[in-house]
matplotlib code that plots the C-alpha trace (Angstrom):
import matplotlib.pyplot as plt

x = [-14.2, -11.9, -14.1, -14.0, -10.2, -10.0, -12.2, -10.0, -6.8, -8.3, -9.2, -5.7, -4.2, -6.5, -5.1, -1.6, -2.2, -3.9, -0.8, 2.0, 0.8, -1.8, 0.5, 0.5, -2.9, -1.1, 1.3, -0.7, -0.7, 3.0, 3.6, 1.5, 3.8, 6.7, 8.1, 9.1, 7.7, 11.0, 10.9, 7.3, 8.3, 10.8, 8.2, 5.7, 8.4, 9.6, 7.0, 7.9, 11.6, 10.7, 8.5, 11.2, 13.8, 11.6, 9.4, 11.5, 12.0, 8.2, 7.7, 10.1, 8.3, 5.0, 6.3, 7.5, 4.9, 1.9, 0.0, -1.9, 1.3, 2.9, -0.2, -1.0, 2.6, 3.5, 0.3, 0.3, 3.8, 3.0, 0.1, 2.2, 5.0, 2.5, 1.1, 4.7, 4.9, 2.9, 6.1, 8.5, 9.7, 11.5, 11.3, 14.1, 12.5, 9.1, 10.7, 12.3, 9.0, 7.2, 9.9, 9.7, 5.9, 6.3, 8.8, 6.4, 3.3, 5.0, 3.8, 0.5, 2.2, 3.8, 0.5, -0.8, 0.2, -3.1, -4.8, -2.7, -3.6, -7.3, -8.4, -8.2, -6.5, -9.7, -10.7, -7.3, -7.0, -10.4, -9.6, -6.2, -7.9, -10.3, -7.3, -5.3, -8.3, -7.3, -4.5, -6.7, -9.4, -6.8, -5.9, -9.5, -9.9, -6.8, -8.1, -11.5, -10.3, -6.7, -7.1, -10.1, -8.4, -5.2, -7.0, -5.7, -2.3, -0.9, -1.3, -4.9, -4.4, -1.4, -3.4, -6.2, -3.8, -2.5, -6.0, -6.5, -3.4, -4.4, -7.9, -6.5, -4.1, -7.0, -9.1, -6.2, -5.6, -9.3, -10.2, -7.2, -6.4, -3.6, -4.6, -2.6, -0.9, -2.1, -2.6, -5.7, -7.7, -10.8, -11.8, -10.9, -10.1, -7.3, -5.5, -3.1, -0.1, 3.0, 5.5, 9.2, 11.2, 13.2, 13.9, 11.5, 14.3, 16.3, 14.6, 14.1, 10.3, 9.8, 12.6, 10.8, 7.5, 9.2, 10.9, 7.7, 5.5, 8.1, 8.2, 4.4, 4.4, 6.2, 3.1, 0.8, 2.6, 3.2, -0.5, -1.2, 1.3, 1.0, -2.6, -3.7, -0.8, -1.5, -5.2, -4.4, -1.4, -2.0, -5.8, -6.7, -8.8, -9.0, -7.4, -10.7, -12.4, -9.5, -9.3, -13.0, -12.6, -9.5, -11.2, -13.9, -11.2, -9.5, -12.7, -13.1, -9.4, -10.3, -13.2, -10.9, -8.7, -11.7, -12.7, -9.2, -9.0, -12.3, -11.0, -7.8, -9.7, -12.0, -9.2, -6.8, -4.0, -2.4, 0.3, -1.4, -3.9, -1.0, 0.8, -2.3, -2.7, 1.0, 0.7, -2.5, -1.0, 2.0, -0.2, -2.4, 0.6, 1.6, -1.9, -1.8, 1.5, 0.2, -3.0, -0.9, 1.4, -1.5, -3.2, -6.3, -9.1, -8.9, -6.0, -8.4, -10.5, -7.3, -5.7, -8.7, -8.7, -5.1, -5.8, -8.1, -6.1, -2.6, -3.6, -5.6, -2.8, -1.3, -3.3, -2.4, 1.4, 0.9, -1.2, 1.3, 4.2, 2.4, 1.3, 4.7, 6.5, 4.2, 3.2, 6.7, 8.2, 5.2, 5.9, 9.5, 8.6, 5.9, 8.3, 10.8, 8.0, 6.8, 10.4, 11.1, 7.9, 8.6, 12.2, 10.7, 7.7, 10.0, 12.1, 9.2, 7.8, 11.2, 12.4, 9.2, 9.0, 12.5, 11.5, 8.3, 10.2, 12.8, 10.7, 6.9, 4.3, 4.0, 7.7, 7.7, 4.5, 6.1, 9.2, 7.1, 5.2, 8.4, 8.3, 5.0, 6.0, 9.3, 7.3, 5.1, 8.2, 9.4, 6.2, 6.9, 3.5, 4.8, 6.2, 3.2, 1.4, 4.3, 5.3, 1.8, 0.4, 3.3, 3.4, -0.3, -0.1, 2.7, 0.7, -2.6, -3.2, -6.9, -7.2, -5.8, -8.4, -11.5, -14.4, -14.7, -11.2, -8.9, -5.2]
y = [12.0, 12.4, 10.1, 7.4, 7.7, 7.4, 4.3, 2.7, 3.6, 2.1, -1.1, -1.3, -0.9, -3.5, -6.0, -5.0, -5.4, -8.8, -10.1, -8.2, -8.5, -11.2, -14.2, -14.7, -16.4, -19.1, -19.9, -23.1, -24.2, -23.6, -25.5, -28.4, -28.6, -29.2, -25.7, -24.5, -21.3, -19.6, -20.5, -19.4, -16.1, -15.6, -16.3, -13.9, -11.2, -11.8, -9.5, -6.7, -7.1, -6.5, -3.5, -1.7, -2.1, -0.3, 2.1, 5.3, 4.5, 4.1, 7.3, 9.2, 7.6, 8.8, 12.3, 12.2, 10.2, 10.1, 7.5, 5.9, 4.7, 3.6, 1.7, -0.1, -1.2, -2.3, -4.1, -5.9, -7.1, -8.3, -10.4, -12.0, -12.9, -14.6, -16.6, -17.8, -19.3, -22.3, -23.5, -22.7, -25.4, -25.0, -22.4, -20.2, -20.0, -19.1, -16.5, -14.9, -14.8, -13.3, -10.6, -9.8, -9.5, -7.2, -5.1, -4.6, -4.2, -1.5, 0.9, 1.1, 2.3, 5.2, 6.5, 8.4, 11.8, 11.6, 12.6, 15.8, 16.8, 16.0, 16.9, 20.1, 20.1, 20.0, 16.7, 15.1, 13.1, 11.5, 10.8, 9.4, 7.3, 5.9, 5.0, 3.6, 1.6, -0.7, -2.0, -3.7, -4.4, -6.4, -8.3, -8.9, -10.3, -12.5, -13.8, -14.6, -16.3, -17.6, -20.3, -21.8, -21.6, -23.2, -26.4, -28.2, -26.5, -23.0, -22.9, -21.7, -18.8, -17.5, -17.7, -15.8, -13.1, -12.8, -12.3, -9.4, -7.7, -8.0, -6.8, -3.8, -3.0, -3.0, -0.7, 1.7, 1.9, 2.5, 4.9, 6.7, 10.2, 12.5, 16.2, 18.8, 21.2, 24.8, 27.8, 27.7, 30.7, 29.0, 26.3, 22.7, 20.8, 19.0, 22.0, 23.4, 25.7, 23.7, 24.7, 25.3, 22.0, 22.6, 19.7, 19.3, 17.4, 20.4, 20.2, 17.1, 17.2, 14.7, 12.4, 12.2, 11.4, 8.7, 7.2, 7.2, 5.7, 3.0, 2.0, 1.8, -1.0, -3.3, -3.8, -3.7, -6.5, -8.5, -8.7, -9.1, -12.0, -13.9, -13.4, -16.5, -18.5, -17.3, -18.2, -21.7, -22.6, -20.9, -20.8, -23.9, -22.3, -23.8, -21.8, -21.2, -19.9, -17.7, -16.4, -15.4, -13.6, -11.8, -10.8, -9.0, -7.3, -6.1, -4.7, -2.7, -1.6, -0.3, 1.7, 3.0, 4.7, 6.5, 7.6, 8.7, 10.7, 12.4, 13.2, 14.7, 16.9, 18.2, 19.0, 20.3, 18.1, 14.9, 14.3, 14.8, 12.0, 9.9, 10.4, 9.4, 6.2, 5.3, 5.6, 3.6, 0.8, 0.5, 0.2, -2.3, -4.5, -4.6, -5.7, -8.4, -9.6, -9.8, -11.7, -14.1, -14.8, -15.5, -17.7, -15.5, -15.5, -11.7, -12.1, -12.7, -9.4, -7.4, -9.0, -8.0, -4.5, -4.1, -5.4, -2.4, 0.2, -0.6, 0.0, 3.2, 5.9, 5.0, 7.4, 10.3, 9.8, 9.6, 12.7, 14.6, 13.5, 14.4, 17.8, 18.8, 17.6, 19.3, 18.0, 18.3, 16.0, 14.0, 10.8, 10.6, 11.5, 8.9, 6.4, 7.1, 6.9, 3.5, 2.2, 2.9, 1.2, -1.8, -2.3, -3.0, -4.8, -7.2, -7.7, -8.1, -11.6, -13.5, -11.6, -12.1, -15.8, -16.3, -14.5, -16.6, -19.8, -18.8, -17.2, -17.8, -15.2, -13.1, -11.9, -11.2, -9.0, -7.2, -6.3, -5.1, -2.7, -0.5, 0.5, 2.4, 4.2, 5.3, 6.3, 8.6, 10.4, 10.9, 12.3, 16.0, 17.2, 20.4, 21.6, 20.5, 23.8, 25.7, 22.9, 22.1, 25.6, 27.0, 24.2, 24.3, 28.0, 27.3, 24.6, 26.4, 29.8, 29.5, 26.5, 28.4, 31.2, 29.6, 29.5, 26.3, 25.1, 24.5, 25.3]
z = [-16.0, -13.0, -10.8, -13.6, -13.8, -10.0, -10.1, -12.8, -11.0, -7.8, -9.6, -11.1, -7.7, -6.3, -8.9, -8.0, -4.3, -4.7, -6.4, -4.7, -1.1, -1.1, -1.6, 2.2, 1.7, -0.3, 2.6, 3.6, -0.1, -0.4, 2.8, 1.5, -1.4, 0.9, 1.5, 5.0, 6.6, 5.9, 2.2, 1.9, 3.5, 0.7, -1.9, -0.3, -0.2, -3.8, -5.6, -3.1, -4.0, -7.6, -6.7, -4.8, -7.6, -10.2, -8.3, -8.7, -12.4, -12.9, -11.0, -13.3, -16.3, -15.0, -14.6, -18.2, -20.2, -17.9, -16.0, -19.0, -20.6, -17.3, -16.1, -19.3, -20.0, -16.4, -15.6, -19.0, -18.5, -14.9, -16.1, -18.8, -16.4, -14.0, -16.9, -17.5, -14.0, -15.3, -17.0, -14.2, -11.8, -8.4, -5.7, -7.1, -10.5, -9.0, -6.8, -9.8, -11.8, -8.8, -8.4, -12.2, -11.9, -8.9, -10.8, -13.7, -11.5, -9.5, -12.2, -10.4, -7.2, -9.0, -10.4, -7.4, -8.9, -10.8, -7.5, -7.3, -10.9, -10.9, -7.3, -5.2, -1.9, 0.2, -1.4, -2.1, 1.1, 0.5, -3.1, -2.1, 0.6, -2.1, -4.2, -1.3, -0.1, -3.0, -0.8, 1.8, -0.8, -2.8, 0.3, 1.0, -2.5, -2.0, 1.4, -0.1, -3.3, -3.1, -0.4, -2.2, -5.6, -4.1, -3.1, -6.1, -6.1, -6.7, -10.6, -10.5, -8.1, -10.0, -13.3, -11.6, -10.5, -14.1, -15.3, -12.8, -14.1, -17.8, -17.1, -15.2, -18.1, -20.6, -18.4, -17.9, -21.7, -22.4, -19.7, -18.1, -19.4, -18.3, -17.7, -19.6, -17.0, -17.5, -15.2, -13.2, -12.0, -10.7, -8.3, -8.3, -11.5, -13.1, -14.5, -12.0, -12.2, -12.8, -10.1, -10.7, -11.0, -7.8, -5.5, -2.5, -0.7, 0.3, 3.8, 6.0, 5.9, 3.1, 4.4, 7.8, 6.1, 4.1, 7.1, 9.3, 6.6, 5.9, 9.6, 9.7, 7.1, 9.5, 11.8, 8.8, 6.9, 10.1, 10.5, 6.8, 6.4, 9.6, 10.7, 8.8, 10.2, 13.7, 13.4, 12.0, 14.1, 17.4, 17.5, 15.5, 12.7, 9.2, 6.4, 4.7, 7.8, 8.7, 5.1, 5.2, 8.5, 7.4, 4.1, 6.2, 8.2, 5.0, 3.7, 6.9, 6.5, 3.1, 4.5, 7.3, 4.6, 3.3, 6.8, 7.7, 4.4, 5.2, 8.7, 7.2, 4.7, 7.4, 9.8, 7.1, 8.4, 6.9, 9.5, 12.9, 12.2, 11.0, 14.3, 16.3, 14.2, 14.7, 18.5, 18.5, 16.4, 18.7, 21.7, 19.9, 19.0, 22.7, 23.7, 21.0, 22.3, 25.8, 24.7, 22.6, 25.4, 27.8, 25.2, 25.5, 23.0, 23.2, 20.7, 17.8, 18.1, 18.8, 15.7, 13.6, 15.0, 14.1, 10.6, 10.2, 12.1, 10.8, 7.1, 7.7, 7.5, 4.2, 2.1, 4.5, 3.9, 0.2, 0.1, 2.2, 0.0, -3.3, -2.0, -0.7, -3.8, -6.3, -9.8, -11.2, -8.6, -7.4, -9.5, -8.3, -4.7, -4.6, -6.1, -3.4, -0.8, -2.0, -2.5, 1.2, 2.2, 0.1, 1.3, 4.7, 3.3, 1.5, 4.7, 7.0, 6.1, 6.2, 9.2, 11.2, 10.1, 11.5, 14.7, 15.1, 14.5, 17.1, 19.8, 18.9, 18.1, 21.3, 21.6, 17.9, 18.1, 21.1, 19.1, 16.2, 18.5, 18.7, 15.1, 14.9, 18.1, 16.5, 13.4, 15.6, 16.8, 13.2, 11.8, 11.1, 12.2, 13.7, 10.3, 8.3, 8.1, 6.6, 4.2, 2.9, 2.8, 1.0, -1.5, -2.0, -2.8, -5.3, -7.0, -7.3, -5.8, -6.4, -4.1, -1.1, -1.3, -2.7, -0.2, 1.8, 0.8, 3.8, 3.6]

ax = plt.figure().add_subplot(projection="3d")
ax.plot(x, y, z, "-o")
ax.set_aspect("equal")
plt.show()
């Protein structure tokens, strides 16, 4: 049952990611319709604006009513709003509809607390990595389908995205079940001791994780949004060829989240791998900036490498937040976590579009390199053992003593 629920949750998040973050692959089609790069940047960011306005509310709803209600309601509404775009004219109207769809579809991003309830600590990072692999898988689906669907205009790709939302809403209603909290005295399972409802924000630990993970979305969405533009404008690729290549990179990015989750479960640490990835991403962005400035063909493989690396740590931060917050606070904490990420996700496309327009790709990439390096400094890896071990013991004493389970 729990693996089926994980699969459905992953598919639901794939639908959300395809719509909320995959609109970058419609940039050439929007520009063919007469929009500037800055205007398309606003459209690409619109779903994320909607997401960040409702995430904490969806998280609180998940804490109170469970994931089944939240997923079914939010995804269904998101699909209906996208269908309504067929009758909307003008950039402002389309931006509003995309923002409303993002606000409704944000329900899928507040549903990660299922991992905390259905999986024990020694397998949570892998389970969360599977769920979070939906992010790059959604982008891979967008890269593989949206440019081709947009050949005759943007109506067909938006209708396709609506269909994904409605299918995910139906699957969530049919298959998702919320475990009833109860004391657990044996090994892993959904039933875990419900901890006291005390705020996990009394120490700076969670705030530092939130801040670091938010900064890490800047290089991630710089690559996600502008890789296609870089390949077409700076390297002379066609949109279809570039989309197919980037789809492959996103599939590898999805697999990287699984690998990083397995690495985390084996080492018993969420935040030390996150810090290593942050440093590597910062260095990679500097190499990309240098290659772009020199006009070197090395820029393409470095871009693809970053497309994999920059997305790999997301599951680690979500697992760390959920574990530290505990079941009573996990929905709200994950809502705060994703809100912070989406504030910068929404700001990144228009800001980087302006930077590229003013100073070209290379200087823009160089500036972006600073953010993951700052994130590496903020990651509270030195306080991880006390925070996660103590919280894990509070959540489920059995999981901290059962053979083979790392704390």
